[in-house]
N, C-alpha and C positions, 0 to 999 in steps of 0.2 A: 634459541635456536628454531628455526623453522623447518617443517616438515615438507618435503617436496612430494606433491601429488601427482600420480600418474594418470593421464588421460587415457581413454581407450577409444578405438575406432570401431563404428558399428559396421559389421560385415554380414553378409549371407542374410540379409533381410530384402524382402521383395518390393520392387518400385511399385508405387499406386498405379492400378490401371486406369489411365485417364487419357483424355485427348486422343481418343481413337475413334473409328468410324464403325459404329454398330451394324450397319448394313452391308458395308464393303467386307467386312470380316465374317460374314453369315454366308456360307455356300448354300445352305439348305433353304433359307429364306429366299435368297435371290432366285433360286430354281423353282420355288413354289410361287413367286410372284410371276414368273413366266408361264409356268404351267397352268395357272388359273386365270389368265387373261387380264392381268393387272400390270404388265410390262410397261405400259404408257404411264406408270407412276414411278417408274424406276429413279429417274432423275431426282424427284422430289423425295424419295425414300433415301437416296444418297445423301441429300442435303440434311434431312432430319437425323439419319444416322449419325452423321459428322457432329450436328448440334447437340443431340442427346449425350454424346460421349465427351463433350467439353467439361472441363474442371469446373467451370462455372456453373453448368447445369447440374452437375453432380453435387455441387456444394449446395445449391437450392434444395435439393432432396434431403440432405443431412440436416440443414437449418429448418426446414418445415416439420421434420419430425422431433428435432430436439426442442424447439419452441412451438409447444402444441396448442391449438386453439383454446380459447379462454371464453367463457360464457360471462357476458355484461347484462345482468337482469334489469338494472336501472340506470338512468342517466343522473347526471349531477343534480337535477331538480326532483328526482324522486318518480319519475315517470318511468312506468314498465317498458322496457323497449326490447328484451329478450334477444340481443344481438350478440353474434359470435365474432370474436376478434382473432385475426389470423397474422402470422408473421408475414413480412413482405415476400418471402420466399414462395409461400404457398400461391400468392397471386402471381408471381412470375411462372410458376408452374401451371398455372390455370391459363395463363395468356399463352403458353407455348401449346398446351393441349387445344385450346380454341383456334389458334393460327394454323393447326393442323386439320382442322375441322372434325375432330374425333367425335363430337357430339352430333354431326350432321351430314358428313360427307356423302352417304348414299342418297339422302333426301334432297340436299342442295345441288349436287351434279350427278344425277343418275345417268349410268351408262354401263356398258359391259364391264365387268370385273371390278366394279366399284366397291363391293363388299370385301373381296380379297385385297384391294388396295388399302381400304380402311383397316382391316385386320392386321396387315403387315406393319402399318404405321402404329397402330395400338400396341402391337408386339415390340416395336422399339421403345415407344415411350413407358412401357410398364417395366422395362428393365431397369429404369432409373429410380421411379418413384410410384408406388401403388395408391396412396390415398386419395391423391388428386384425380384418379380415374373413376372413383365413386360416383361423384355429382355429374361427372362427363357421361359415364355409362348410363345413369338413370335418365338424363336429358335425352341421349341418344335413343334409349328405348321408349320414351314417351311420345316421341313425334308421330309415329304411325298410329297410336291410339289417339291422340289429340286431333289428328288430322281427320278422324271421322266425326268431329263437331265443328262443322264448317264456320257457324258464327263465331265461336271461341277462337278456333284455329286462325282465322283472318286476323285477329287483333294481335297475335302473338307469333305468328309464322316468321316473319323477318328477323325478329329477335332470338328465335330459337336456332335458325339457320346461320346467323351472323358469326363471322370468325374472329371475334375479339372477346375479350373478358371484361365484364363490367362489375366490379366489386361494390358498387354502391348499394346500400341498404335503403332503397325508396319504392314507392309504388310502381306496378307494372308500367303504367303509362309513361313513366319517366325513365324507364330503364332503356339502354341501347341493346343489351343482350340479357337473355335469361337462362336460369338454371333451374331443373325440375327435379324434386326429390321424391320419396315415395314413404307412406306410413300404412304399413300392413299390419304388423304383429303386435299383439298385446300380452300382458303379464300372463295370462291364463292359457295363452294358445300356442305361442311360437309359430310352428310351420303350419299348424291346425288354424288357418285363418278363419274358418267357419265358426270358430267360437268367439269371434269378435263381438264385443257389446257396445262399441260406440254406435250412438243413434243419431240419424240425420232427419230433421223435421222440416218439410216444406213450409216456406214463410210465404210464398207468392212470388210470382214473375219468374219462375224456374229457379228462385234462390232457396237455400237449405240453410238451417242452423245446426251445427254438429255439437254434440256433446258427448265427451267420453276421454278415452285416453290411448295412448301408443307406447308401447315398452321400448321399441326401436323406430326412431324417426329420423331418417338419414336423407340428406344431411341438413341441418335445421336452418342454415343460411342461405338455402335455396329460396328462389323467388315464388315458387309455389310447389305444393306436393299433390300428388294422386294418393288418395286416402280411402280405405274400405270403411264403410259404416252401413249400418242397417236402415234402410227407409222404415219411418215410424209407421206408415200404413200397412205395409206388407210384411214387416220383419225380414225382408230378404236383403242380401247384401248387394250394395251398388258401390259404384266407383265415383269419387268426387274430385273435383279440382278446387284445391284450397290454397288461395294465394296467401303470402305474408301481410299484404295490405289489402283492405276492403276496397271496392270501387270508389268510396268516398274519400279515400287517401289516409284513412285511420289504420292503425296497426290491428290486424286481424286478432280475434281471442284465441290465439295459440300460444299457450304459456310452457316455456322450456322449464322443465323441473330440474334437469341436470344434464351435463354430458357425461357419456359413457366412458368410463376409465379402462380402455381396451388393451388387450395383449399387444396386439400390432394395429396396423393401420392408424396410427397415432396422429399423422398429420390431418387426419379428416375428422370432422366433428360427427358423431352420433349421438343421439339424444333420447330422453323421455319427454313427453309432452302430455298436456290436458288440453282439451278442447272445450271452452266454455263459452259456448254458443258462436262458435266460429262460422264465418261465412263460406260457402261453398256452393258450387254448381255441379249437377251430375254430368258424368261423361259416360257414354254408352247407354245401353237400355236398362231401364229399371230392374233389379234383381239380378242383373247380369256382371255384378263386380267381379267375381272371381276369374270368369273367362276372360274379362277385360284385362285384369292382371297378369293372367297366364300369357297372354298375348305379349305383354310388356317382358314378362319373365323370360320369355324365349329368347330375347335379345340379351337380356342381362346375363343369361346362363352362357351365351356364347362369349361374352366378355369374360366371365369366369375362367372359360377354358384358355382363352388367349392369355389372360393374365398370369395364370398359373404355368403355361408353356413358357411365358417370357421369364418368369421367375427361375424356371429351370435352367434357362438360357443364361441367366445372370450368374447362376451358381456354377454352371459348367465352365463358363469362360473365366470365372475368378478362379476355379481350381486349376485349369490348364495353365493360366498365367502364372499363378503360384508354383506350380510344379516345373514350369520351364526355368524359373529362376532360383528355386530354393535348393540348396545342396544337403544331403544327409547321407551319413555313412559312406562317404567318399563318392557319390556321384549324385547328379541332378535327379530330383525326384520323378520327373517325367521319364527318365531312362531306366528307372527299375521296374522290373517285370510286374510285381504285384500291383504297383501304383499304376502302371500302364493298364492293367485290367480294370481296376476301378474307374479310372477317367474314361476309358473306352466304353465301359457299360453306361456310365453316366451320359456320354456323349450320344450312344445310342438312344436312350430315353428323350434326350432332349430333342433330337432330330425327329423321332417319331411323333413327338407331341406338336412340334412345329407343323409337319405335314398334316396331322389331323385337324389341327386348328384352321390352317388354309383351305383344306378339303371341306370342312364345315361351312367355311365363308363361300365357298363354289355354291353350295346348296342354298344359301341365302340370296346369293346373286340371281340364283334360278327362281327364287320365289318373287323377285321383282321384275321378271322379263317373262316373255311367252315360251321360254325354254323350261318351264318347271314340268316335273315328271314325277310319277311314284318313287323312282329311286331317290330323286332329290328331296322329297318329303320324308322318305326314310331317314335320310341323312339328318334332317331338322328334328323329326319326332322321336326318333329311337337311338341314332347314334349321338345326338347331342346330351341328352341326360346320362347316357352311358359314360360319354367323355368327361362331362361335368364331375360325375363321380370319380373316375380313374385318374384323370389327369391331375386334377386338384389333390387327390391323395398321394399320388406319386411325387408331387411337388414337396410334400412334407418331409417324406423320407429322403428325397435328393438333397434338400437344403441341409439337413443334418449331416450327410455324408460329405458334401462339400466343405462345411464347416471344419469336419474332421480332416480333410485334406491339409487345411491351414493349421491345424493343431490349435495350440493356444491364442495364437494371434487371431483365429477366426471366431473365438468365443467372447472376444472384448467389443465394446461398442464403438471403438475408434475405427474399426475395419466395416466393411460393408455387409459381412455374412450374418452378423448378429440380427441385424434389422431384417434381413431376408428371412431368417429362421422365424423371427416372430411375425413376420407378414404371412408366411406360408400357410397357416390354417385358415385364414379368411375366406377363400374362395370355396374351401370345401364346405363351409358352414353356411354362409350366405346363399340366398336364392335356392334353398332346398339342400338339405344335408344328404349324405351318402345313402341313407336307406330310402329316403323320399326318392332320390334319382333313380335308384334300382328298381323300385316299385312302379315308377313313371315309366321306365322301359317296358316292364312286363304289361302294364295297362295299354301303352301304345300297341304294342305287338298284338294283344288280344282283341282290341278295337278295330284295328285296321291291319287284318292278315294278309291282304293283297299288297299292300305297301311294305310289310315287313318281307314278303315273297320276292319283292323287287330287289331289296338288298341283298337277300341270299343270292339271287341270280347275279347281281353286280360281283359280289364277291366270289361266287363260283367261277366266273369267267376270268378273273385275276388269279386265282389259287391254281387253276388249271390241275395238273398231275402231281403238284407239289405233295409228296406223301405226308409229312408232318402237318401241313395246313390241312389236307383233307382230313387227316385223323381228328384235328381240333374242330373243324367245321362238324364232323360227324358226332362227335361228342356234345356239341352245342345243339344240335338237332335232337339228340337223344334226350337231353334235359328238358327241351320244350316239348317233345313228345310225350313225356311222362305225366303222370297224373297231375292235373292243375294243382292240386292241393300241395304239391312238392315244390311249385314254382317259387313260391315267397322265400323259402329257406334257402333256395339256390340263387336268389335274386343277385346277389353280389358276384358270385361266380358267372352268371350269365352276363351281367353288364361288362365284367372284366373280359370274358372271351370275345365278346362283340367288339370291344375297343382292339384288343390285341390282334385280332383277325384284319380288322380295319387297317391299322397301323402296318401290319405286314404286307397287305395287299398295296397299300399306298407306296411303302419302300420298294417293294419289287418292281413297281411300275415306274417310279421316279428317280430312286436313289441308285447310287454305285452297287453293282451287284454283290461284292463281298460284304458291304454293309447290310444290305437287305437280308443276305442270307445269314449273317452274324446275328441280326436281329431274331430271326426265326429260331436259329439254334439256341440261342440264350434265353428266349422267352417261352418256347414250347418243348424242345428237346432237352433242355437243361434240368438234371435232377437235383441240382444244388438248392433250388428255392429262389426267393425274391432277393436275397442280400446282395447289393451292388459289388461287383467285382468277382463273382464265381462265374468264370467264362469257361465255355467248352473246350477242351484240348484240342478240338479240330481247328480252332481259329489261331493262327500263327501270331506271336507277339509283334511281328513286323505288321501285319494287317491292322492290328489293333492300333498301333502308332499312327498309322496312315489315318485312321479315323479321327485321330486328335489333330492332325493336320489340317483335315477338312473341317472339324468342329469350330475351330478358332484359326481363321487364316491370318498368317503372319504379314 
């Protein structure tokens, strides 16, 4: 006797979000591109938005993270090669990023709004895959530093700016394009790079021999790294250009000890290395290694803000898409009032982060032109570290909330949110953790009070007579006017207030009125705390649903 098996149909499952245009569905990004003089790039951003949304490119991201880089210490003959092998998907992603010139656009094609254009492009690509952005960002940040060494820069400029990816592991002279990495932190120091013990000894003709180690060396497959080490004569920290291969074509004496087993950012290789008499040349003035690296970190911190804002955007879009298709308790999730409140709150957070990232890009545009001013410097020097602190932290919380919208389906690795959740902490830790950023805000305001005052003036002009924001601004003034000994303990509150006020001002100036006022009411006048979905009673559900339509254009 045979038993009849009954099959079942799969219902009420959400179709994958694929083959859609990330730019065309993002009203806030399109508005910001126009507002910050980058509309000349709109056609290209439409093209990139469509490409990044394709199933093929999304699959590259999955494959690059599933098939992680592997360290090959020796070749078949026993020669030490310290090579990192990547899945082909990684190289496809790198080719896409180089094609968009995310490593060089402002330097290769300088013009008004170019930093905003590059920020918008980075924002699109970061919504797909984050690990491949690490060497892209470091190369981007290295260019203005290396440009101050004319002799060296002349030999590598074209290869840094070129819009192609060259994955070959060969000496610099043979490469068509280059990637630059960084080697700053050591076991005993972390963010405290002044405790570095690596020593560089001059051996003649401007060449140095480096001996020491780096606890985080990212990314080891790069063609060269900028490295902090102590000049043996002065014991002061200097910055050094350390290529993978010596000028004679032999591999440099940089031995990779292991690749880091990281929580996220798994498609990218981070490593520990030892310098065993490695060849290097000094970049910048002797003993000025930290200021040289800080200049580079200014650009990498911007990319941390952009990357985290992009992760927010990814999470919100995935959550709204899920809620529009999933039914529970007799209705679509998106039509249920409490879910509406959660999604609307997430959408507010994402749009505010998008405008903040794009406004920071405007400040960097000003630094490249004759249009620089104290207020633009304030955005770079004060608002940027505050934004790095706040946006990167909010991305963590938001990723967990978006995963919860998906429920159990969000918690498994077959969907996009598990990877997003693992990826979210990296920007908050790299390039200066939260406390470092907040103390940097205080340091900048103390050292450059006139610059700080210019930001307060900019803010005051936009806050106007808005009672809630005037009260928040007065509170910030009060904290800063108190005994300086109390500033450090309030550093996080000060940084948070700077960001929220900046975001509120930007939304009041650029976003729909109801959305801007909703942000103010929910961030300043709401006694419910910071839990997403605790929305003021004064904001009707219908208004909140309109924000969802804006957040992800159908």
